[in-house]
N, CA, C and O atoms as a MOPAC input file, in Angstrom:
PM7 MOZYME 1SCF
protein

 N      2.41200 1     6.48300 1    28.35400 1
 C      2.66700 1     7.14500 1    27.09700 1
 C      1.48400 1     8.03800 1    26.72900 1
 O      0.33300 1     7.68200 1    26.98300 1
 N      1.76000 1     9.17600 1    26.14000 1
 C      0.67100 1    10.08200 1    25.77000 1
 C     -0.02600 1     9.69800 1    24.47100 1
 O     -0.92200 1    10.41900 1    24.03200 1
 N      0.34700 1     8.60100 1    23.85000 1
 C     -0.27800 1     8.17400 1    22.60600 1
 C     -0.66700 1     6.70900 1    22.69800 1
 O     -0.16400 1     5.97100 1    23.54600 1
 N     -1.54700 1     6.30600 1    21.83600 1
 C     -2.01100 1     4.92600 1    21.79000 1
 C     -1.40300 1     4.26500 1    20.56200 1
 O     -1.49200 1     4.80600 1    19.46000 1
 N     -0.79000 1     3.11000 1    20.73900 1
 C     -0.20800 1     2.42400 1    19.58600 1
 C     -1.32500 1     1.85300 1    18.70700 1
 O     -2.41500 1     1.53200 1    19.18100 1
 N     -1.02100 1     1.74000 1    17.43100 1
 C     -1.99700 1     1.24700 1    16.47100 1
 C     -1.25800 1     0.37800 1    15.45400 1
 O     -1.09600 1     0.76600 1    14.29700 1
 N     -0.82400 1    -0.76600 1    15.88000 1
 C     -0.05900 1    -1.67600 1    15.04300 1
 C     -1.00500 1    -2.54400 1    14.22900 1
 O     -1.89900 1    -3.19200 1    14.77300 1
 N     -0.79000 1    -2.54900 1    12.89100 1
 C     -1.65200 1    -3.32600 1    12.00500 1
 C     -0.79900 1    -4.08200 1    11.00100 1
 O      0.30200 1    -3.65500 1    10.65100 1
 N     -1.32000 1    -5.20100 1    10.54600 1
 C     -0.66200 1    -5.93300 1     9.47100 1
 C     -1.00800 1    -5.25300 1     8.15200 1
 O     -1.94400 1    -4.45700 1     8.07100 1
 N     -0.23700 1    -5.58200 1     7.12600 1
 C     -0.54300 1    -5.03200 1     5.80700 1
 C     -1.95600 1    -5.41800 1     5.38800 1
 O     -2.69100 1    -4.60300 1     4.83000 1
 N     -2.32600 1    -6.64800 1     5.65800 1
 C     -3.65600 1    -7.13100 1     5.29400 1
 C     -4.74900 1    -6.29500 1     5.95800 1
 O     -5.75700 1    -5.97900 1     5.32600 1
 N     -4.55800 1    -5.94100 1     7.20800 1
 C     -5.54700 1    -5.12000 1     7.91200 1
 C     -5.64500 1    -3.72300 1     7.30800 1
 O     -6.73900 1    -3.17900 1     7.16300 1
 N     -4.49700 1    -3.14600 1     6.95700 1
 C     -4.49600 1    -1.82400 1     6.33500 1
 C     -5.20200 1    -1.88000 1     4.98000 1
 O     -6.00600 1    -1.00900 1     4.64900 1
 N     -4.89000 1    -2.91400 1     4.21000 1
 C     -5.50100 1    -3.08700 1     2.88400 1
 C     -7.01800 1    -3.22000 1     3.00600 1
 O     -7.76000 1    -2.58100 1     2.26100 1
 N     -7.47200 1    -4.04000 1     3.93100 1
 C     -8.91500 1    -4.23200 1     4.11400 1
 C     -9.60700 1    -2.93500 1     4.51300 1
 O    -10.68800 1    -2.63200 1     4.00600 1
 N     -9.00700 1    -2.17000 1     5.40800 1
 C     -9.59400 1    -0.88800 1     5.82200 1
 C     -9.69800 1     0.06600 1     4.63500 1
 O    -10.73000 1     0.70500 1     4.42800 1
 N     -8.62100 1     0.15300 1     3.86200 1
 C     -8.62500 1     1.05100 1     2.71000 1
 C     -9.66800 1     0.60700 1     1.69000 1
 O    -10.34100 1     1.44500 1     1.08900 1
 N     -9.80500 1    -0.69000 1     1.49100 1
 C    -10.80500 1    -1.21400 1     0.55700 1
 C    -12.21000 1    -0.84800 1     1.00800 1
 O    -13.04500 1    -0.44400 1     0.19800 1
 N    -12.46300 1    -0.98700 1     2.28200 1
 C    -13.78900 1    -0.65600 1     2.81600 1
 C    -14.05800 1     0.83900 1     2.74000 1
 O    -15.17100 1     1.26000 1     2.42200 1
 N    -13.02100 1     1.65500 1     3.03800 1
 C    -13.20600 1     3.10700 1     3.07600 1
 C    -13.30100 1     3.73900 1     1.69700 1
 O    -14.06600 1     4.68400 1     1.50500 1
 N    -12.54300 1     3.23700 1     0.73700 1
 C    -12.47800 1     3.89200 1    -0.56300 1
 C    -13.02300 1     3.03900 1    -1.70600 1
 O    -13.19300 1     3.53600 1    -2.81900 1
 N    -13.29500 1     1.78200 1    -1.44900 1
 C    -13.92500 1     0.92300 1    -2.44400 1
 C    -13.13700 1     0.72000 1    -3.71800 1
 O    -11.91800 1     0.55100 1    -3.70200 1
 N    -13.86700 1     0.74100 1    -4.82800 1
 C    -13.28200 1     0.43900 1    -6.13300 1
 C    -12.15900 1     1.39100 1    -6.52700 1
 O    -11.19200 1     0.97400 1    -7.16400 1
 N    -12.27400 1     2.64200 1    -6.16200 1
 C    -11.23000 1     3.60800 1    -6.50900 1
 C     -9.90100 1     3.16700 1    -5.90600 1
 O     -8.87500 1     3.18300 1    -6.58600 1
 N     -9.91500 1     2.78200 1    -4.66500 1
 C     -8.68300 1     2.30700 1    -4.02600 1
 C     -8.16200 1     1.06000 1    -4.72700 1
 O     -6.97400 1     0.97400 1    -5.04000 1
 N     -9.03200 1     0.10200 1    -4.97300 1
 C     -8.60300 1    -1.15600 1    -5.57700 1
 C     -7.98100 1    -0.92600 1    -6.95700 1
 O     -6.95800 1    -1.52900 1    -7.28300 1
 N     -8.58500 1    -0.07200 1    -7.75300 1
 C     -8.04000 1     0.23300 1    -9.07800 1
 C     -6.68800 1     0.92900 1    -8.96800 1
 O     -5.74700 1     0.58300 1    -9.68200 1
 N     -6.59400 1     1.89900 1    -8.08300 1
 C     -5.34300 1     2.62800 1    -7.88800 1
 C     -4.25400 1     1.69700 1    -7.35800 1
 O     -3.10400 1     1.76500 1    -7.79200 1
 N     -4.62100 1     0.83900 1    -6.43000 1
 C     -3.65900 1    -0.09300 1    -5.84600 1
 C     -3.14400 1    -1.05800 1    -6.91300 1
 O     -1.93900 1    -1.29400 1    -7.00400 1
 N     -4.03900 1    -1.61000 1    -7.71200 1
 C     -3.63000 1    -2.53200 1    -8.77900 1
 C     -2.71900 1    -1.83100 1    -9.78900 1
 O     -1.73300 1    -2.40600 1   -10.25100 1
 N     -3.05300 1    -0.60500 1   -10.12100 1
 C     -2.22200 1     0.17500 1   -11.04400 1
 C     -0.82600 1     0.39700 1   -10.44300 1
 O      0.18400 1     0.29400 1   -11.14000 1
 N     -0.78800 1     0.69700 1    -9.16800 1
 C      0.49100 1     0.90300 1    -8.48000 1
 C      1.32400 1    -0.36200 1    -8.47700 1
 O      2.53200 1    -0.30200 1    -8.71000 1
 N      0.70800 1    -1.50800 1    -8.21800 1
 C      1.41800 1    -2.78900 1    -8.20900 1
 C      2.02800 1    -3.05400 1    -9.58700 1
 O      3.18600 1    -3.45800 1    -9.68800 1
 N      1.26300 1    -2.83100 1   -10.62500 1
 C      1.77200 1    -3.06600 1   -11.97600 1
 C      2.95500 1    -2.14500 1   -12.29100 1
 O      3.94300 1    -2.57200 1   -12.88700 1
 N      2.84100 1    -0.88400 1   -11.88600 1
 C      3.94500 1     0.05300 1   -12.11900 1
 C      5.18100 1    -0.36100 1   -11.32300 1
 O      6.30000 1    -0.28200 1   -11.83100 1
 N      4.99000 1    -0.79400 1   -10.09700 1
 C      6.12200 1    -1.23100 1    -9.27600 1
 C      6.80500 1    -2.45000 1    -9.87700 1
 O      8.03100 1    -2.55500 1    -9.84000 1
 N      6.03100 1    -3.36100 1   -10.42400 1
 C      6.62100 1    -4.53700 1   -11.08300 1
 C      7.55100 1    -4.09600 1   -12.21200 1
 O      8.65600 1    -4.61700 1   -12.36100 1
 N      7.08700 1    -3.13100 1   -13.00300 1
 C      7.90800 1    -2.61000 1   -14.10400 1
 C      9.16400 1    -1.91700 1   -13.56700 1
 O     10.26800 1    -2.12100 1   -14.07100 1
 N      8.96700 1    -1.09600 1   -12.53900 1
 C     10.08700 1    -0.35900 1   -11.96400 1
 C     11.12900 1    -1.29800 1   -11.35800 1
 O     12.33000 1    -1.05100 1   -11.47600 1
 N     10.68000 1    -2.36200 1   -10.71800 1
 C     11.60600 1    -3.35300 1   -10.14900 1
 C     12.38000 1    -4.03300 1   -11.27500 1
 O     13.59800 1    -4.19200 1   -11.19400 1
 N     11.67100 1    -4.42900 1   -12.31600 1
 C     12.31000 1    -5.10300 1   -13.45100 1
 C     13.35600 1    -4.20900 1   -14.12600 1
 O     14.36500 1    -4.69500 1   -14.63700 1
 N     13.10400 1    -2.90200 1   -14.12000 1
 C     14.02100 1    -1.95100 1   -14.75100 1
 C     15.08800 1    -1.43200 1   -13.78800 1
 O     15.93600 1    -0.62700 1   -14.17200 1
 N     15.04600 1    -1.89500 1   -12.53500 1
 C     16.03900 1    -1.47300 1   -11.55200 1
 C     15.83800 1    -0.06800 1   -11.01400 1
 O     16.76100 1     0.50900 1   -10.43800 1
 N     14.64100 1     0.49600 1   -11.19300 1
 C     14.35200 1     1.84700 1   -10.70600 1
 C     14.05500 1     1.87100 1    -9.21100 1
 O     14.23700 1     2.89400 1    -8.55000 1
 N     13.60100 1     0.74500 1    -8.68600 1
 C     13.24800 1     0.62700 1    -7.27300 1
 C     13.51300 1    -0.81400 1    -6.87300 1
 O     13.44700 1    -1.72200 1    -7.70100 1
 N     13.81400 1    -1.01700 1    -5.59100 1
 C     14.00800 1    -2.40000 1    -5.14500 1
 C     12.76700 1    -2.88200 1    -4.39300 1
 O     11.86600 1    -2.09700 1    -4.09600 1
 N     12.73100 1    -4.15800 1    -4.09600 1
 C     11.54000 1    -4.73800 1    -3.46200 1
 C     11.25000 1    -4.12200 1    -2.09100 1
 O     10.09900 1    -3.77500 1    -1.82600 1
 N     12.24700 1    -3.97200 1    -1.20500 1
 C     11.92100 1    -3.33700 1     0.08500 1
 C     11.33900 1    -1.92400 1    -0.07700 1
 O     10.39000 1    -1.56900 1     0.62300 1
 N     11.89300 1    -1.11900 1    -0.98700 1
 C     11.35300 1     0.22300 1    -1.20700 1
 C      9.92100 1     0.16600 1    -1.74100 1
 O      9.07400 1     0.97300 1    -1.35600 1
 N      9.66100 1    -0.79000 1    -2.62800 1
 C      8.31800 1    -0.90300 1    -3.19700 1
 C      7.29400 1    -1.28200 1    -2.13100 1
 O      6.12800 1    -0.90000 1    -2.21700 1
 N      7.73300 1    -2.02800 1    -1.14000 1
 C      6.84200 1    -2.39300 1    -0.04100 1
 C      6.33900 1    -1.14900 1     0.68300 1
 O      5.16200 1    -1.06400 1     1.03400 1
 N      7.23000 1    -0.18700 1     0.90600 1
 C      6.82100 1     1.05000 1     1.56800 1
 C      5.83000 1     1.83200 1     0.71600 1
 O      4.90900 1     2.45200 1     1.24800 1
 N      6.01200 1     1.80700 1    -0.59800 1
 C      5.06500 1     2.47700 1    -1.49200 1
 C      3.67400 1     1.85200 1    -1.33000 1
 O      2.67300 1     2.56200 1    -1.24000 1
 N      3.62500 1     0.52600 1    -1.29400 1
 C      2.32700 1    -0.16600 1    -1.16100 1
 C      1.68100 1     0.10600 1     0.19900 1
 O      0.46400 1     0.27000 1     0.29000 1
 N      2.48600 1     0.15300 1     1.23600 1
 C      1.94200 1     0.43700 1     2.57200 1
 C      1.31900 1     1.82700 1     2.58400 1
 O      0.23200 1     2.01400 1     3.13100 1
 N      1.99400 1     2.79800 1     1.98800 1
 C      1.44800 1     4.14700 1     1.92000 1
 C      0.14000 1     4.17600 1     1.15000 1
 O     -0.78000 1     4.90200 1     1.52600 1
 N      0.04100 1     3.39400 1     0.07400 1
 C     -1.20600 1     3.30500 1    -0.70100 1
 C     -2.33000 1     2.70000 1     0.11700 1
 O     -3.49500 1     3.05400 1    -0.06700 1
 N     -1.99000 1     1.79200 1     1.01900 1
 C     -2.99100 1     1.08100 1     1.78800 1
 C     -3.45900 1     1.79900 1     3.04300 1
 O     -4.39700 1     1.34800 1     3.70100 1
 N     -2.82300 1     2.90000 1     3.38000 1
 C     -3.21000 1     3.61300 1     4.60100 1
 C     -4.66500 1     4.08100 1     4.50900 1
 O     -5.10900 1     4.52900 1     3.45100 1
 N     -5.39300 1     3.98000 1     5.59600 1
 C     -6.77900 1     4.47300 1     5.59200 1
 C     -6.84000 1     5.94900 1     5.24500 1
 O     -5.97600 1     6.73600 1     5.63200 1
 N     -7.88000 1     6.30700 1     4.50900 1
 C     -8.03800 1     7.71400 1     4.09200 1
 C     -8.47400 1     8.58400 1     5.22700 1
 O     -8.65200 1     9.78900 1     5.04800 1

């Protein structure tokens, strides 16, 4: 294959983002989680969709 796979768990992605962006990432991530909780409760988004939002937030910068 012409590419190298890079499979990571959510925890690994979160840790990398925390190390790379520090407090800014943690604050933004916590804010996103709180907003997603509200959106789920209001039926604006479902849990599987919210998971993808969190994964995108956790991607290394």
